FIVOBA-814682 format. One line per 2 residues: number of its first residue (from 0); their letters; for each residue x negated, y, z of N, C-alpha, C, O. Coordinates in Angstrom, 1 decimal, padded with zeros to 4 digits. Example, Ala and Ser with C-alpha at 12.3 -4.5 7.8 and 13.67 -1.06 7.14 Angstrom:
// residues 2
0> AS> -013.2 -005.7 007.8 -012.3 -004.5 007.8 -013.2 -003.3 007.8 -014.2 -003.3 008.5 | -012.8 -002.2 007.1 -013.7 -001.1 007.1 -012.9 000.0 007.9 -013.4 001.1 008.0 $
This chain:
// residues 108
0> MD> -083.1 094.4 081.8 -082.9 093.2 082.8 -084.3 092.4 083.5 -084.3 091.8 084.5 | -085.3 092.6 082.5 -086.5 092.0 082.8 -087.0 092.6 084.3 -087.5 091.7 085.1 $
2> AI> -086.8 094.2 084.8 -087.2 094.5 086.2 -085.9 093.5 087.1 -086.4 092.7 088.0 | -085.0 093.5 087.0 -084.1 092.7 088.1 -084.7 091.3 088.1 -085.2 090.9 089.2 $
4> WE> -084.7 090.5 087.0 -085.4 089.5 086.9 -086.8 089.0 087.9 -087.0 088.0 088.5 | -087.7 090.2 087.6 -088.6 090.0 088.3 -088.5 090.7 089.8 -089.5 090.5 090.6 $
6> DL> -087.3 091.6 090.2 -087.3 091.8 091.6 -086.8 090.4 092.4 -087.1 090.0 093.5 | -086.0 089.7 091.6 -085.4 088.3 092.1 -086.5 087.3 092.4 -086.5 086.5 093.3 $
8> RQ> -087.5 087.5 091.3 -088.9 086.5 091.6 -089.4 086.7 092.9 -089.4 085.9 093.8 | -089.9 088.5 092.8 -090.4 088.7 093.8 -089.7 088.1 095.5 -090.4 087.5 096.3 $
10> IC> -088.4 088.4 095.5 -087.6 088.1 096.6 -087.7 086.5 097.2 -087.9 086.1 098.4 | -087.5 085.8 096.1 -087.7 084.7 096.1 -088.9 084.0 096.6 -088.9 083.1 097.5 $
12> II> -090.0 084.4 095.9 -091.4 084.3 096.6 -091.8 084.5 098.0 -092.7 084.0 098.6 | -090.8 085.4 098.5 -091.4 085.9 100.2 -090.7 084.6 100.7 -091.3 083.7 101.3 $
14> RE> -089.1 084.5 100.2 -088.2 084.0 100.7 -088.6 082.3 101.1 -088.5 081.6 102.2 | -089.0 082.0 099.8 -089.6 080.3 099.6 -091.0 080.1 100.2 -091.5 079.0 100.5 $
16> YS> -091.5 081.1 100.3 -093.3 080.8 100.7 -093.4 081.8 101.6 -092.9 081.5 102.7 | -093.9 082.9 101.5 -094.2 083.7 102.5 -095.0 085.4 102.3 -096.0 085.1 101.6 $
18> ID> -095.1 086.5 102.5 -095.5 087.5 102.1 -097.2 087.4 101.7 -097.9 088.1 100.9 | -097.6 086.3 102.4 -099.2 086.1 101.8 -099.4 085.6 100.4 -100.4 085.8 099.6 $
20> YW> -098.0 084.9 100.2 -098.4 084.3 098.7 -097.6 085.4 097.6 -097.7 085.5 096.3 | -097.0 086.1 098.4 -096.4 087.2 097.4 -097.8 088.2 096.9 -098.1 088.6 095.7 $
22> WK> -098.4 088.5 098.0 -099.7 089.0 097.7 -100.7 088.5 096.5 -101.1 089.2 095.6 | -100.8 087.1 096.9 -101.3 086.4 095.8 -101.0 086.9 094.5 -101.7 087.5 093.7 $
24> YM> -099.5 086.7 094.3 -098.8 086.5 093.1 -098.9 088.1 092.7 -098.8 088.5 091.6 | -099.0 088.8 093.5 -099.1 090.2 092.8 -100.5 090.6 092.3 -100.7 091.5 091.5 $
26> MA> -101.6 090.0 092.8 -102.7 089.9 092.2 -103.2 089.7 091.1 -104.2 090.2 090.5 | -102.2 088.4 090.6 -102.2 087.9 089.7 -101.8 088.4 088.4 -102.3 088.3 087.3 $
28> YE> -100.4 089.2 089.0 -099.0 089.3 088.3 -099.8 090.9 087.2 -099.9 091.2 086.0 | -100.1 091.6 088.4 -100.4 093.4 088.3 -101.6 093.2 087.0 -101.1 093.3 085.9 $
30> PT> -102.7 092.9 086.9 -103.6 093.0 085.6 -103.0 092.1 084.2 -103.4 092.1 083.1 | -102.3 091.7 084.6 -102.0 091.0 083.2 -100.3 091.3 083.0 -099.9 092.1 082.1 $
32> CI> -099.3 090.6 083.8 -098.3 090.9 083.5 -097.4 092.5 083.1 -096.5 092.5 082.2 | -097.9 093.4 083.9 -097.2 094.7 083.5 -097.4 095.2 082.5 -096.8 096.3 082.3 $
34> LE> -098.2 094.7 081.3 -098.2 095.4 079.9 -097.5 094.1 079.0 -097.3 094.2 077.8 | -097.2 093.0 079.7 -096.7 092.1 079.0 -095.4 091.8 078.7 -094.5 091.7 079.5 $
36> SL> -095.3 091.5 076.9 -093.7 091.8 076.5 -093.1 090.4 077.0 -091.9 090.4 077.2 | -093.7 089.2 077.2 -093.1 087.7 077.5 -093.4 087.5 079.2 -094.3 086.9 079.8 $
38> IE> -092.4 088.4 079.6 -092.7 088.9 081.4 -092.6 087.6 081.9 -093.7 087.2 082.4 | -091.3 086.4 081.8 -091.2 085.4 082.3 -092.3 084.7 082.3 -092.8 084.4 083.4 $
40> EC> -093.0 084.2 080.9 -094.2 083.4 080.8 -095.2 083.9 081.7 -095.8 083.1 082.4 | -095.4 084.8 081.7 -096.6 085.6 082.3 -096.3 085.7 083.6 -097.4 085.8 084.2 $
42> SN> -095.5 085.8 084.3 -094.8 085.7 085.4 -095.0 084.4 086.2 -095.3 084.3 087.4 | -094.4 083.0 085.1 -095.2 081.7 085.6 -096.6 081.8 085.6 -097.1 081.5 086.6 $
44> AA> -097.1 082.0 084.8 -098.6 081.7 084.7 -099.3 082.6 086.3 -100.2 082.3 087.1 | -098.7 083.5 086.2 -099.2 084.0 087.9 -098.7 083.4 088.9 -099.4 083.4 089.9 $
46> ME> -097.5 082.7 088.9 -097.2 081.8 089.9 -098.2 080.6 090.1 -098.7 080.3 091.2 | -098.5 080.2 089.2 -099.4 079.0 089.0 -100.6 079.4 089.8 -101.1 078.6 090.5 $
48> KA> -101.1 080.5 089.7 -102.5 081.0 090.0 -102.1 081.4 091.4 -103.1 081.2 092.2 | -101.1 081.7 091.9 -101.2 082.0 092.8 -100.4 080.8 093.9 -099.8 081.0 095.0 $
50> EI> -100.5 079.7 093.2 -100.2 078.2 093.8 -098.6 078.4 094.4 -098.2 078.1 095.6 | -097.8 078.8 093.4 -096.4 078.8 093.6 -096.1 077.9 092.9 -097.1 077.6 092.2 $
52> IP> -094.8 077.1 092.7 -094.0 076.6 092.1 -093.1 077.2 091.4 -092.1 077.7 092.0 | -093.2 077.5 090.0 -092.0 078.3 089.2 -090.9 077.9 089.6 -090.0 078.6 090.0 $
54> QV> -090.8 076.4 089.4 -089.2 075.9 089.7 -088.5 076.0 091.1 -087.3 076.1 091.4 | -089.5 076.0 091.8 -088.8 076.5 093.3 -088.3 077.9 093.3 -087.2 078.3 093.8 $
56> IN> -089.2 078.8 092.5 -088.8 080.0 092.9 -087.2 080.1 091.8 -086.2 080.8 092.1 | -087.2 079.5 090.9 -086.1 079.5 089.5 -084.9 078.9 090.3 -083.8 079.4 090.0 $
58> EC> -085.0 077.8 091.4 -083.8 077.5 091.8 -083.2 078.1 092.9 -082.1 077.8 093.4 | -084.2 079.1 093.5 -083.8 080.2 094.5 -083.2 081.1 093.7 -082.2 081.8 094.2 $
60> IQ> -083.6 081.4 092.4 -082.6 082.6 092.0 -081.5 082.4 091.3 -080.6 083.1 091.2 | -081.7 081.1 090.5 -080.1 080.5 090.4 -079.3 080.2 091.4 -078.1 080.6 091.4 $
62> SS> -079.6 079.7 092.3 -078.4 079.5 093.8 -077.8 080.7 093.9 -076.6 080.8 093.7 | -078.7 082.2 094.1 -078.3 083.4 094.3 -077.3 083.7 093.2 -076.5 084.6 093.6 $
64> FD> -077.0 083.4 092.0 -075.7 083.8 091.7 -074.3 082.8 091.9 -074.1 081.6 092.2 | -073.4 084.1 091.8 -072.1 083.4 092.0 -071.3 082.3 091.1 -070.4 081.5 091.4 $
66> TI> -071.8 082.4 089.7 -071.3 081.7 088.7 -072.9 080.6 088.2 -074.0 081.0 088.4 | -072.7 079.5 087.7 -073.9 079.2 086.8 -074.6 079.9 085.7 -075.8 079.9 085.5 $
68> NP> -073.5 080.6 085.0 -074.3 081.5 084.1 -074.7 082.7 084.6 -073.9 083.5 085.0 | -075.5 082.8 084.6 -076.2 084.7 085.3 -075.3 085.4 084.5 -074.3 085.6 085.2 $
70> NE> -075.1 085.8 083.4 -074.8 086.6 082.7 -073.6 086.7 082.9 -073.2 087.6 082.1 | -072.7 086.2 083.5 -071.4 086.1 083.6 -071.2 086.5 085.3 -070.1 086.9 085.9 $
72> CT> -072.3 086.1 085.8 -072.1 086.7 087.2 -071.4 088.2 087.9 -071.7 089.3 087.4 | -070.4 088.1 089.2 -070.3 089.4 089.3 -070.8 089.8 090.8 -070.5 090.8 091.4 $
74> KN> -071.6 088.7 091.2 -072.4 089.1 092.6 -074.0 088.2 092.6 -074.0 087.1 092.1 | -074.9 088.8 093.2 -075.7 088.2 093.3 -076.6 088.5 095.0 -077.2 089.4 095.4 $
76> TL> -076.2 087.3 095.7 -076.9 087.2 097.2 -077.8 088.1 097.3 -077.6 089.1 098.0 | -078.8 087.7 096.8 -080.0 088.6 096.8 -080.1 089.7 097.1 -080.3 090.3 098.1 $
78> LE> -079.7 090.1 095.9 -079.7 091.4 095.7 -078.6 092.5 096.3 -078.6 093.8 096.6 | -078.0 091.7 096.5 -076.5 092.4 097.6 -077.2 092.7 099.0 -077.0 093.8 099.6 $
80> RE> -078.0 091.7 099.4 -078.5 091.6 101.0 -079.7 092.5 100.6 -080.1 092.9 101.7 | -080.6 093.1 099.6 -081.4 093.7 099.6 -080.6 095.3 099.7 -080.8 096.2 100.5 $
82> GE> -079.7 095.1 098.6 -078.9 096.5 098.8 -078.4 096.8 100.7 -078.4 098.0 101.1 | -078.1 096.0 101.4 -077.4 096.2 102.7 -078.6 096.6 103.4 -078.5 097.5 104.1 $
84> IL> -080.1 095.7 103.2 -081.3 096.4 104.1 -081.4 097.7 103.8 -081.2 098.4 104.8 | -081.5 098.3 102.8 -081.8 099.4 101.8 -081.0 100.4 103.2 -081.5 101.0 104.2 $
86> MS> -079.2 100.1 102.8 -078.4 101.0 103.2 -078.8 101.0 104.8 -078.8 102.1 105.3 | -079.0 099.9 105.5 -079.2 100.0 106.7 -080.3 100.7 107.4 -080.3 101.1 108.5 $
88> DR> -081.4 100.9 106.2 -082.6 101.3 106.4 -082.5 103.1 106.0 -083.4 103.9 105.9 | -081.0 103.4 105.9 -081.0 104.7 104.9 -081.6 105.0 103.9 -081.4 106.2 103.5 $
90> VY> -082.3 104.3 103.3 -082.3 104.1 101.7 -081.4 104.5 101.0 -080.5 103.6 100.9 | -081.1 105.4 100.3 -079.8 105.7 099.4 -080.3 105.6 097.8 -079.4 105.5 096.9 $
92> VF> -081.4 105.7 097.6 -081.4 106.4 096.1 -082.8 105.0 095.8 -083.7 104.6 096.6 | -082.4 104.4 094.6 -083.3 103.4 094.2 -084.6 104.3 093.0 -084.5 105.3 092.4 $
94> PD> -086.0 103.4 093.2 -086.6 104.3 092.4 -085.8 104.3 090.9 -084.7 103.8 090.7 | -086.4 105.0 090.1 -086.2 104.9 088.5 -086.5 104.1 087.9 -087.4 103.5 088.5 $
96> IK> -086.2 103.7 086.8 -086.8 102.5 086.1 -086.5 103.0 084.4 -085.4 103.4 084.1 | -087.4 103.0 083.6 -087.1 103.2 082.2 -086.8 101.7 081.8 -087.3 100.7 082.4 $
98> IN> -086.2 101.6 080.8 -085.6 100.8 079.6 -085.3 101.5 078.2 -084.6 102.4 078.0 | -086.1 100.7 077.1 -086.3 101.6 075.7 -086.0 103.1 076.2 -085.0 103.8 075.8 $
100> NF> -087.1 103.6 077.1 -087.3 105.2 077.0 -086.4 106.0 077.7 -086.5 107.1 078.1 | -085.5 105.2 077.8 -084.2 105.9 078.7 -084.0 105.8 080.4 -083.6 104.7 080.9 $
102> TY> -084.3 106.9 081.2 -084.3 106.7 082.9 -082.9 106.4 083.1 -082.0 107.0 082.6 | -083.0 105.2 084.2 -082.0 104.9 084.8 -082.3 105.5 086.3 -083.4 105.1 086.9 $
104> RV> -081.3 106.4 086.9 -081.5 106.5 088.4 -080.3 105.9 088.9 -079.3 106.1 088.1 | -080.1 105.2 089.9 -079.2 104.5 090.6 -079.2 104.7 092.2 -080.0 104.2 093.1 $
106> TL> -077.8 105.5 092.3 -077.6 105.6 093.9 -076.6 104.6 094.1 -075.7 104.3 093.3 | -076.8 104.1 095.7 -075.7 103.1 096.3 -074.8 104.0 097.0 -073.8 103.5 097.6 $
């Protein structure tokens, strides 16, 4: 689940700021957060280093769900749009992710 939240954060950084801010964020995120267990807190610290306001990003994420409670959602507009972009570019397989040492492979 952390990977999905991080994807949403990165999509919102590009959407609400710019690709330049995303690069700043990645430069702050990569050396510290990649091995961190408290990803959200580390991500917020990386955003602040990149001069990104975490609340703006959190509002962007929350507004992308079709319900108030993200755990009950059936649709996320940001992820849906990313899927449409991948399909239009003929990308039919997402990269693998590992959760608790189990590899997930997802096809569209």
